[in-house]
Every structure is written in structure tokens, then in C-alpha cells.
N, C-alpha and C positions, 0 to 999 in steps of 0.2 A: 562644424565649428559652433562655439558658443556665440549667440548673437551679441553685437556690440553693446546693446542696451543693458545686457546682463552684467556689465563690468562692475557696477556698483553693488551687485548682489554678493552673497556669501559664495565664494568659489572654492572648489575642492579639486583634487586630482582624480578622485573616484567617488561616485555615489552608488551605494548599494540599496536596492529596494527589496526588503524582506530579511528577516533575522533568523531564518532556518539555516540551511547550508550556506546561504549568502553571507552569514556572519563569519564563517571560516575564511571567506575571501577578504572580507573587510579587515579582519584582524591581521591576516597575513600581509595585506597591502600596507597597513599602518606600520607593521613591524619593519617593513622595508623602506620606510621613510615617506610614503605617500600620505597626503592629507585626505582623510576619508570621512564621508558622512554615511550613516546608515538610517534608513527610513523604515519604520515599523508602526502600523496602526494598532495591532492587537497585542496580546501578551508576547513577551520576548521568548524566542526559542523556536518559533515556527509551528507548523501543523503537527509535526511528529511529537514534540514535547507536550503541547497543550491540548490538541484535539485528535491525536492519531495514535501512532504505534506505542508510545510509552504508556499513556493512561489505559489504552485498550488492553495491552498485554498484562498490565498489573491487575486489572479487573478479571481478565480471563484466567489468570492463575488461580483465583478463588473458585472459578467454575471448574477448573481442572481438579482441584482438591476435592470438590464436591463429588465429582465422578469417581475419584479414588475411594472416597468414603463409602459411596453407595455400592461400589464393586468389591469392597473388602471381603465380603462373605465368600466369594469364589476362592479366596486364598486362606480360608479358615480363620478369618478375623471377624469376630462379632462386635458390632458397634451398637450399643444401646443408647439411643437418644442423642440428638444434636439439633442445633437450630441455626438459622441463617440470620446474622445481624447485618442486614443490608446496609443501613446507614454507616456502620463501621467500615464495611468494604469500600464504600464510595469515599468516606472521609480519609482513609489511608491513602487512596490514590490522589485525590484533589490536594491534600496537604503537601504531598511530596512534589507533585507537578507545580503547584503554585509557588512553593518555596524555591524550586529550581529556576522558574521563570523570573521571579522577583530578584533572585541573586544575579541573574544575567543583566536585568534592567539596572539594578543598583551599580553594578560594575561599569556599565556603559554610561550611566548618568554622571559618574564621577571621573570618567575618562576624558582626557583632552584630545585623544585621537585613538580610535574613531569617535566621532561625535554623533550622539543619538538624536534623531528628530522623531518624536513619538506622535504619529498621526497618519492620516491617509494622504499619500503623495500623489499628485496628478501632474502630468506634463502640461505646460502652458506655452511651450515653444521648443525649438530644437535644443536638445540637451539642457532644458530648463524645467525645473520642477517646483511646484508650489506645495507647501505643507504647513498647515496651521497659519496661513497668511504670510508665511516667509518664503522667499524664493532662493533656491540654491541651484548651482550649475557646476558642471564638470565636463572635461573633454572625454572622460571614460565613465561609463555607467554599467551596472549589472542589474538586470531585472530578474529577481528571484522571489516574486510575490505570491507564488503558490496557486492553490485551487480551493474550491469550496463545494459543498454538496449541491448536486443538480436537483432542481425541483421540477418534476414533470407537470405538464398542463393536464390536470384532471379536474373535472367539474366539482367545485366545492372544497378542493383540497386546501388552497391557500388560506381560506378563512376558518379552517377547521381546528387550528391549534396543534398541528402535528409537530413531531420532533425529528431532527436529523441526528447523525452520529455525534455532532457537536454537543447537543443537549443530552443525548442518551448516556454519554460517558460521565455526566454529572447529575443524573436523575436522582432526586432525593427520595423518591418513594418507588418501591418495586411494584410494577404492574402485575396484576393477577393474570391478565390476558394481554397479549401484544400482537398486533398485526404489523408485518413488515412488507413494504412495497420495494421489490428488488430482490435479486437472487445471486449477487456477486459476493466478493470476499467480505465486504463490510456487513452485509446481511448475514452471511454464514457465521462470522465471528460473534456478532451481537446476539444472534439466535442461540449460540452456544452459551454465552454468558447468562442471559436471562433464563433460558430454558433449563440449564443445569441447576439454577437456584430455585426453580419451581414455577416459573411463569409459563403459562400455556401459550405457545407461539404458533402463529399462522404466517405463511410466506406466500406472497403473490408475485409471480415471475413470468415474464413474457415467453421465455424459452422453455424447451422441453426439459432441460436439465439445469440444475443449479450449477454455478461456477462454469458456465458454458464456454469460457475462454480457456479453460484448462484442457489437457488431453482428454479426448472424448471418453475413453475407457474409465479414467479417473472420475470425470464429471458424472458419468452414469452410476458408478459405484457409490459416490458420495451422495447423490440424490436418493438412491435406494436406502441408504443408511438414514438420511435425514427424514425420509417419509415415515420411518418408525418412531421418530421423536416429535415431529412437528406436523401440523396440518398444512399440506402443500397444495397450492393452486398453481401448477406449472402450465405452460402454454396458455396462460391467462393474463388478462390485463384489467386493472381497475378502471371503471368508467365514471364513477362518481363517489364522493365522500360526503357523508352527513354526520353531524354530531348532535346527538340528542342527550342533553344533560352531560353525564360523564361517560357516555358510550359512543364510540365511533361505529358507523355503519358504512361499510365499503361494498359497493356493488361491483361484482367481479364477473367479467365475461370470459367464458371458455372460447379460445380462439379456434378450436377445432369444431365444436358443436354449436357455437353461438349462444349456448344456454347461459343464464344468469344465476349467480349465487350471491348471498349476502354474508359478509364476514363481519362479526361484531367483536369489539375489543375495548378495553379501557385505556389503551394507549396505541398510538399510530406512529411508526417509525418509517421515514422515507430514506431508503438506501439505494437510490436509482442511479448511482454514478456520481462523477464530479466534473465540474467545469472550471476552466482557468479564470484567474482574477484579472485577466488582461483588460476586460471591459471597464474596470474601475479606474484605470490609469490614464485614460485619454491618450493612448499611444499614437493616434493619428497625428497629434500635434507635434510629435517629434519624428514622425516618418517611419516608425517601426512597423513592419508588416506582420500580420497574423494570418493563419490558415482559416479555411471556412468554419472550423470548430472553435476558433478563437485562440488557439495556441500560438505563442510567439514563434515565428520562423527563425531557426538558426541553422548555420552550416556545421560542418564537422568540427570546427574550432569554437563553436558556441557563439559565433558572431551573428548578430541580427542583420537586417537590411541596411542599418545605419552604421557606418564605420565608427568604431569606438564604443558601441553599445552591445553588450553581451546578454545572454540569457541562460538560466539553468533551472533545474528542478521541475516540479509539477507544471509550471506555467508553459514549458516548452513541449510537454506531452510526449517525450521519448519513452521513458520508463518512470511511472509514478510511484517510486519507492524511495525511502530515505537514503538507502545505501547507494542508489543511482545518483541522487542529488549530491551526496558526499563525494562520489567519484567525479562527477562533473565539476565540483568545486576545485578539486586538485588541478584539473585541466584549465579551469578558468583562471586560477592564480598564475599558472605558467603563461597562458596566452594573453592575459591582460598586462602582466608585468613585463613580459619579454616578447613583444609582438613580432620581432624578427626571428624568433625561435619557436614559432607556434607548433603545437602538437595536436593532431586530431584525437578526439575522444575514442578510446577503445572500449566498446561495449561487449566484447567477447564474453560469453558465458555469464550473462546477467541473470541472476537467480531471483526467485521470490518465494515467499511462504505465506500460508494462510493458517492462522492459529485458531482454527475451528476444532471440532471433534467429529471425526479424526482429523489430525493435523495434516497439512498438505505442503509439499515443497516441489519446485519445478525449475528446470534450467533447460534452455535450448528449445528446439522445435517440438510441436505436438505431432501426433500421428496424422491428424487431419491436415495440418499444414504441409507435411511432407508429401502426402497424397496429392494435394492441390498443385504442388510444384513439380510433380512427376519424378520425385526423387526415389531411387531404388534403395530400400532400407529393409532391415530385419529388426524384429523386436525380441527382447529377452526379458523375462519376468521371473520374480520369485516372491512367494508369500512369506510374510513374517512368521506365521505359525509353523512353517516348515524349517525354521532355524531354531537353534537351542534356546536363545534368549526370547525369541518369539513365543515359544511354548511356555517358558517360565512366566512371562507376563500375560499370557493368554490373549495376544492380539490376533484375533481370528479374521480381521477385515483388512489389515495392512498389506501392502505389496510395494515392491520396487520394480520399475519398468524402465529399461534402457531402449533407446532407438539408435541403431547403428547404420552407418553407410555400408551397403551390402558387401562391397569388395574389400574394403580396408578395415572394417570394424571401428572406424572413427565414430566417436560419440556425437550424435546429432541432437540428442535430448535425453533427459532423465526425469522421471516423474515418480514421486513417492507419496503414498498415503498411509498414515499410521503413526504410531508412537515416535516422538522425537524426529519427525521427518525433516524439519528444518536443519537439525544438527547433522543427520545422516547424509544430507545432500552435499555437505561441504567437501568431502573427498572427491566427489565428482566434479565440483566447481574447480578445485585445484588442478585436477587432471586435465580439464578442458582449457583452462586459462594458462597454466604454467607448465604442464607436462606435455606428453605427446598427444594427449586427447583421444586415445583409443581404448579399447577394452583392456588391453594389456597394462595400461597405466593403473588400472584398478587391480588386475589379477596378479601383477608382479609384486604387490605389496603384501606383507604378511599381516593378516587380520587376527586380532585377539579372539580366541575361542573361550567362552561362547558369547562374546559381546554382540550387541544388536547390530553392529556394523557388518557382521557376517552376512546379513540379508542382502546388503549391497554387493558384496563379493559373489554370493550365490547367483544373484540376478545377472551380474556382469558375465559370468561364465556359462549362463544357460542358453548358449547358441551352439551350433554344430561347428566346433573349433577345428575339425579336420579339414574344413573347406577353406581355411584361412592360414596364411603363413605368418609365423611369429618373427 
């Protein structure tokens, strides 16, 4: 309940913290007659629009084009002379992103419902928030405040002037050399962007393989490819950072041999994961519980420990993808507006993609996860180069890998590395989410020859079919 002393404050039916996917909920609620407030401290539109998927993919498209240009000779195309206008690449992205964010802000500033409170909101009591010295309250609230880059504790790092992905996407000067701490998807994508444009990249990663959360076969193959492009320090950790003039010096310890090496660069990017913004909200003053890592605890209906307060997106730590937050927003609208008809979130076949080079896309379980659970499975695989279009585009490294339940050929996972992986994965997602979800859901569809999608079909059928009933 809203405390009695809050009666004189500005009261709403719903308060939404965060303007990413939370904005969808705010607008939907206002359209249904609820009086809604939305709190946002940063640029409107959330992480995806301002510091994440949109600007990064726009930048990466320039890197993809550079790879096409450099590889044109394989196809009989000679390109004599080109240059990288790095500021123009960044300007194209920032102008588009900033314009879209400002457009959202202007629309909300002129809106009577929902009402925008631009600033950092903190809880000061049960269902009571203070923002810019003003207090607002509501019986229903949605926490969608996102996450931010995690900064590891490394001697000398914090005072070194490093950058995170937030700054890297707006960097005005292209570094000649770049050191990256971390080997996950952000590191892989930004290494591709800067490396393709000519920056010499070094990557320092604690695990043996980059992208170690991916299927192990894929992670191993990607790491092998990356080792030919970048200077890799895997199974290693940075122990100290020093900055001498314009040069970073990172002391790196090999975790297997304990030997030390020094990595020098003129820019240092920290891409060591992300942490939820829950610590900025003083959630303890409203009673919302978080897990040991700081993620807001929610149940299957997105309800927190406090009745009437919900959570979604990166801050709840289920799946840190924009499309996952958008999915959760649909359920949040239903469950907040119609609490007597609540529906649990269906995360079936939640996919993701990494827009590195080569591109990666994945859905379902990895091989190591199935082994750890004792699941009996079979794998089916096909290489791009062994398909008609794979030969045409000369993708020698790409492959599609299915993981099936051994007896039924139910799709347990699919992992793709190669050209247009994120697009190719979608027929598998549809089969798992909306179809029967087995190999025959793929095989019974006619695939255009010689479209690249044939590699998915070939992989799907590359098991001993006579052992299974159709």
C-alpha cells in the first residue's frame, strides 16, 4: 500500500522505471485509461537504442562492408584504392540514434499521459519514489531500469581512463591499437568493428575459448578463427593497468603457466560483462528483493516480492536481449492490467545472435549443457561450403549444428556460425516455438535451391533417419 503520508504527492496508477521495453508497457497502460508516469535518467529509448544493439549493428555494417571489399578479389573483382572515413561512420550512427532518442523524448514531454520524469528515481518508501526532488507514488510499478557495464577490480584500471562499450560506440578517433578485457559477445562484436577497419586488436580473456557460453564446438571454432585476426591472450587475466602518456600497459598473467606478459595499446576497452542497475534504486526501501548478483527477483508472472511491483528486461537477468525484454513487456501488460487473468512468461525457444565475424546464432541447449544434465541426444551438422550457395559465397568456415533428443528427434538446440546466421536460425525458432519442434518440422518444408537456407535443411537431415519413425 502507498503510505498515508504520500497522499499529498503526485499519484499515478502505474509508475514505470526505464524507457526501453518499459516504454511499451507505459504506453499500453495509458491507452487503456491508466494514469502513468515514466522515469528515465538517461537518453530516452533505453540501452538498445542508445548504447546497445542499434548503434553497434549500424557500426558493424561498415565493418561487414569492409570485409566484402577486401575479399572481392576472390570473386574476380579488383578494387583499386579505398579509404576509411572513420568520423563519417560514427557520425552516421550517432546522428540517427540521437535523433530517434530525442524524438521519443519530445513526444513524451508533450504528452499528458504518460508523463515523463527525466532523472534518476530512487525509492524512499513503500511504493514511493523520489526523482529530481519530487515524490511520486502508485499502487502498481514496473522496474525496467536495465544494466550497465561491469568494471572488474584490477589494479590501476579505474584511474586509467579506459572505455566501455558505451563510449566505444561513440569514439571520435579510431585507435591504431586496441586492447579488450573480456571475451564475450560485446568483445567479439567490437573486435570485429575496429579490427575490420584496420585497428590492431588484442583480447584478454579468462577462459580457454572466446564466447565460452556458446556451444563448445562453436566457441572453439570461433576462437580459432579469431586467433588469425587478433592477438589472443586466452586462459589469462589482467593483473594491473598503467597508463604512460597515451599508451596503456596491461600486465597479463597466463593462468596455466603463471607467466606474465605486457600488452600495450593506445586504447583500452573493458567488456567484462554487465551488472544490473538495481543498486541505483534503493530497492530495499520498498521491499523488493534481489538475488546475490543484484538482479531483481521475479516469478513466472514477472511479479517481484512486493505485490503490485513487477520487473522486466536486463535488470531481472533472465535473458539479456532486447527481444526478450520485448516479449516480457507483452506479458507485463497482460499481468499488470488484468491481474485476475495472469499468464506466465513463455520463454520457449529464446534465441540470440552475435554479429561478429563470422556471425553466430543460437537457440536452445548447448552440447555441454545436455551432457551435464545426462540427456541422451544426437548431433547433426552440415558445412556451408557443402551447399550450393555456400560454394557460391565461399564460406569455408560456416556450419549449422542441430542437437536432437535421441529417440524422438525433438530439436533441443541449434547453433549456427557463418554468413547470415541470425537470419537462417529463424526457421528453427518457428519450428521449436510454433511447430512440432522436431527434425521433420524442418525437413517437411520445401527449401529453395540453391538458397543459403539449404544448409539448415542439410544439417537437419544429417542423422540416421532409418532409426526413427516419421
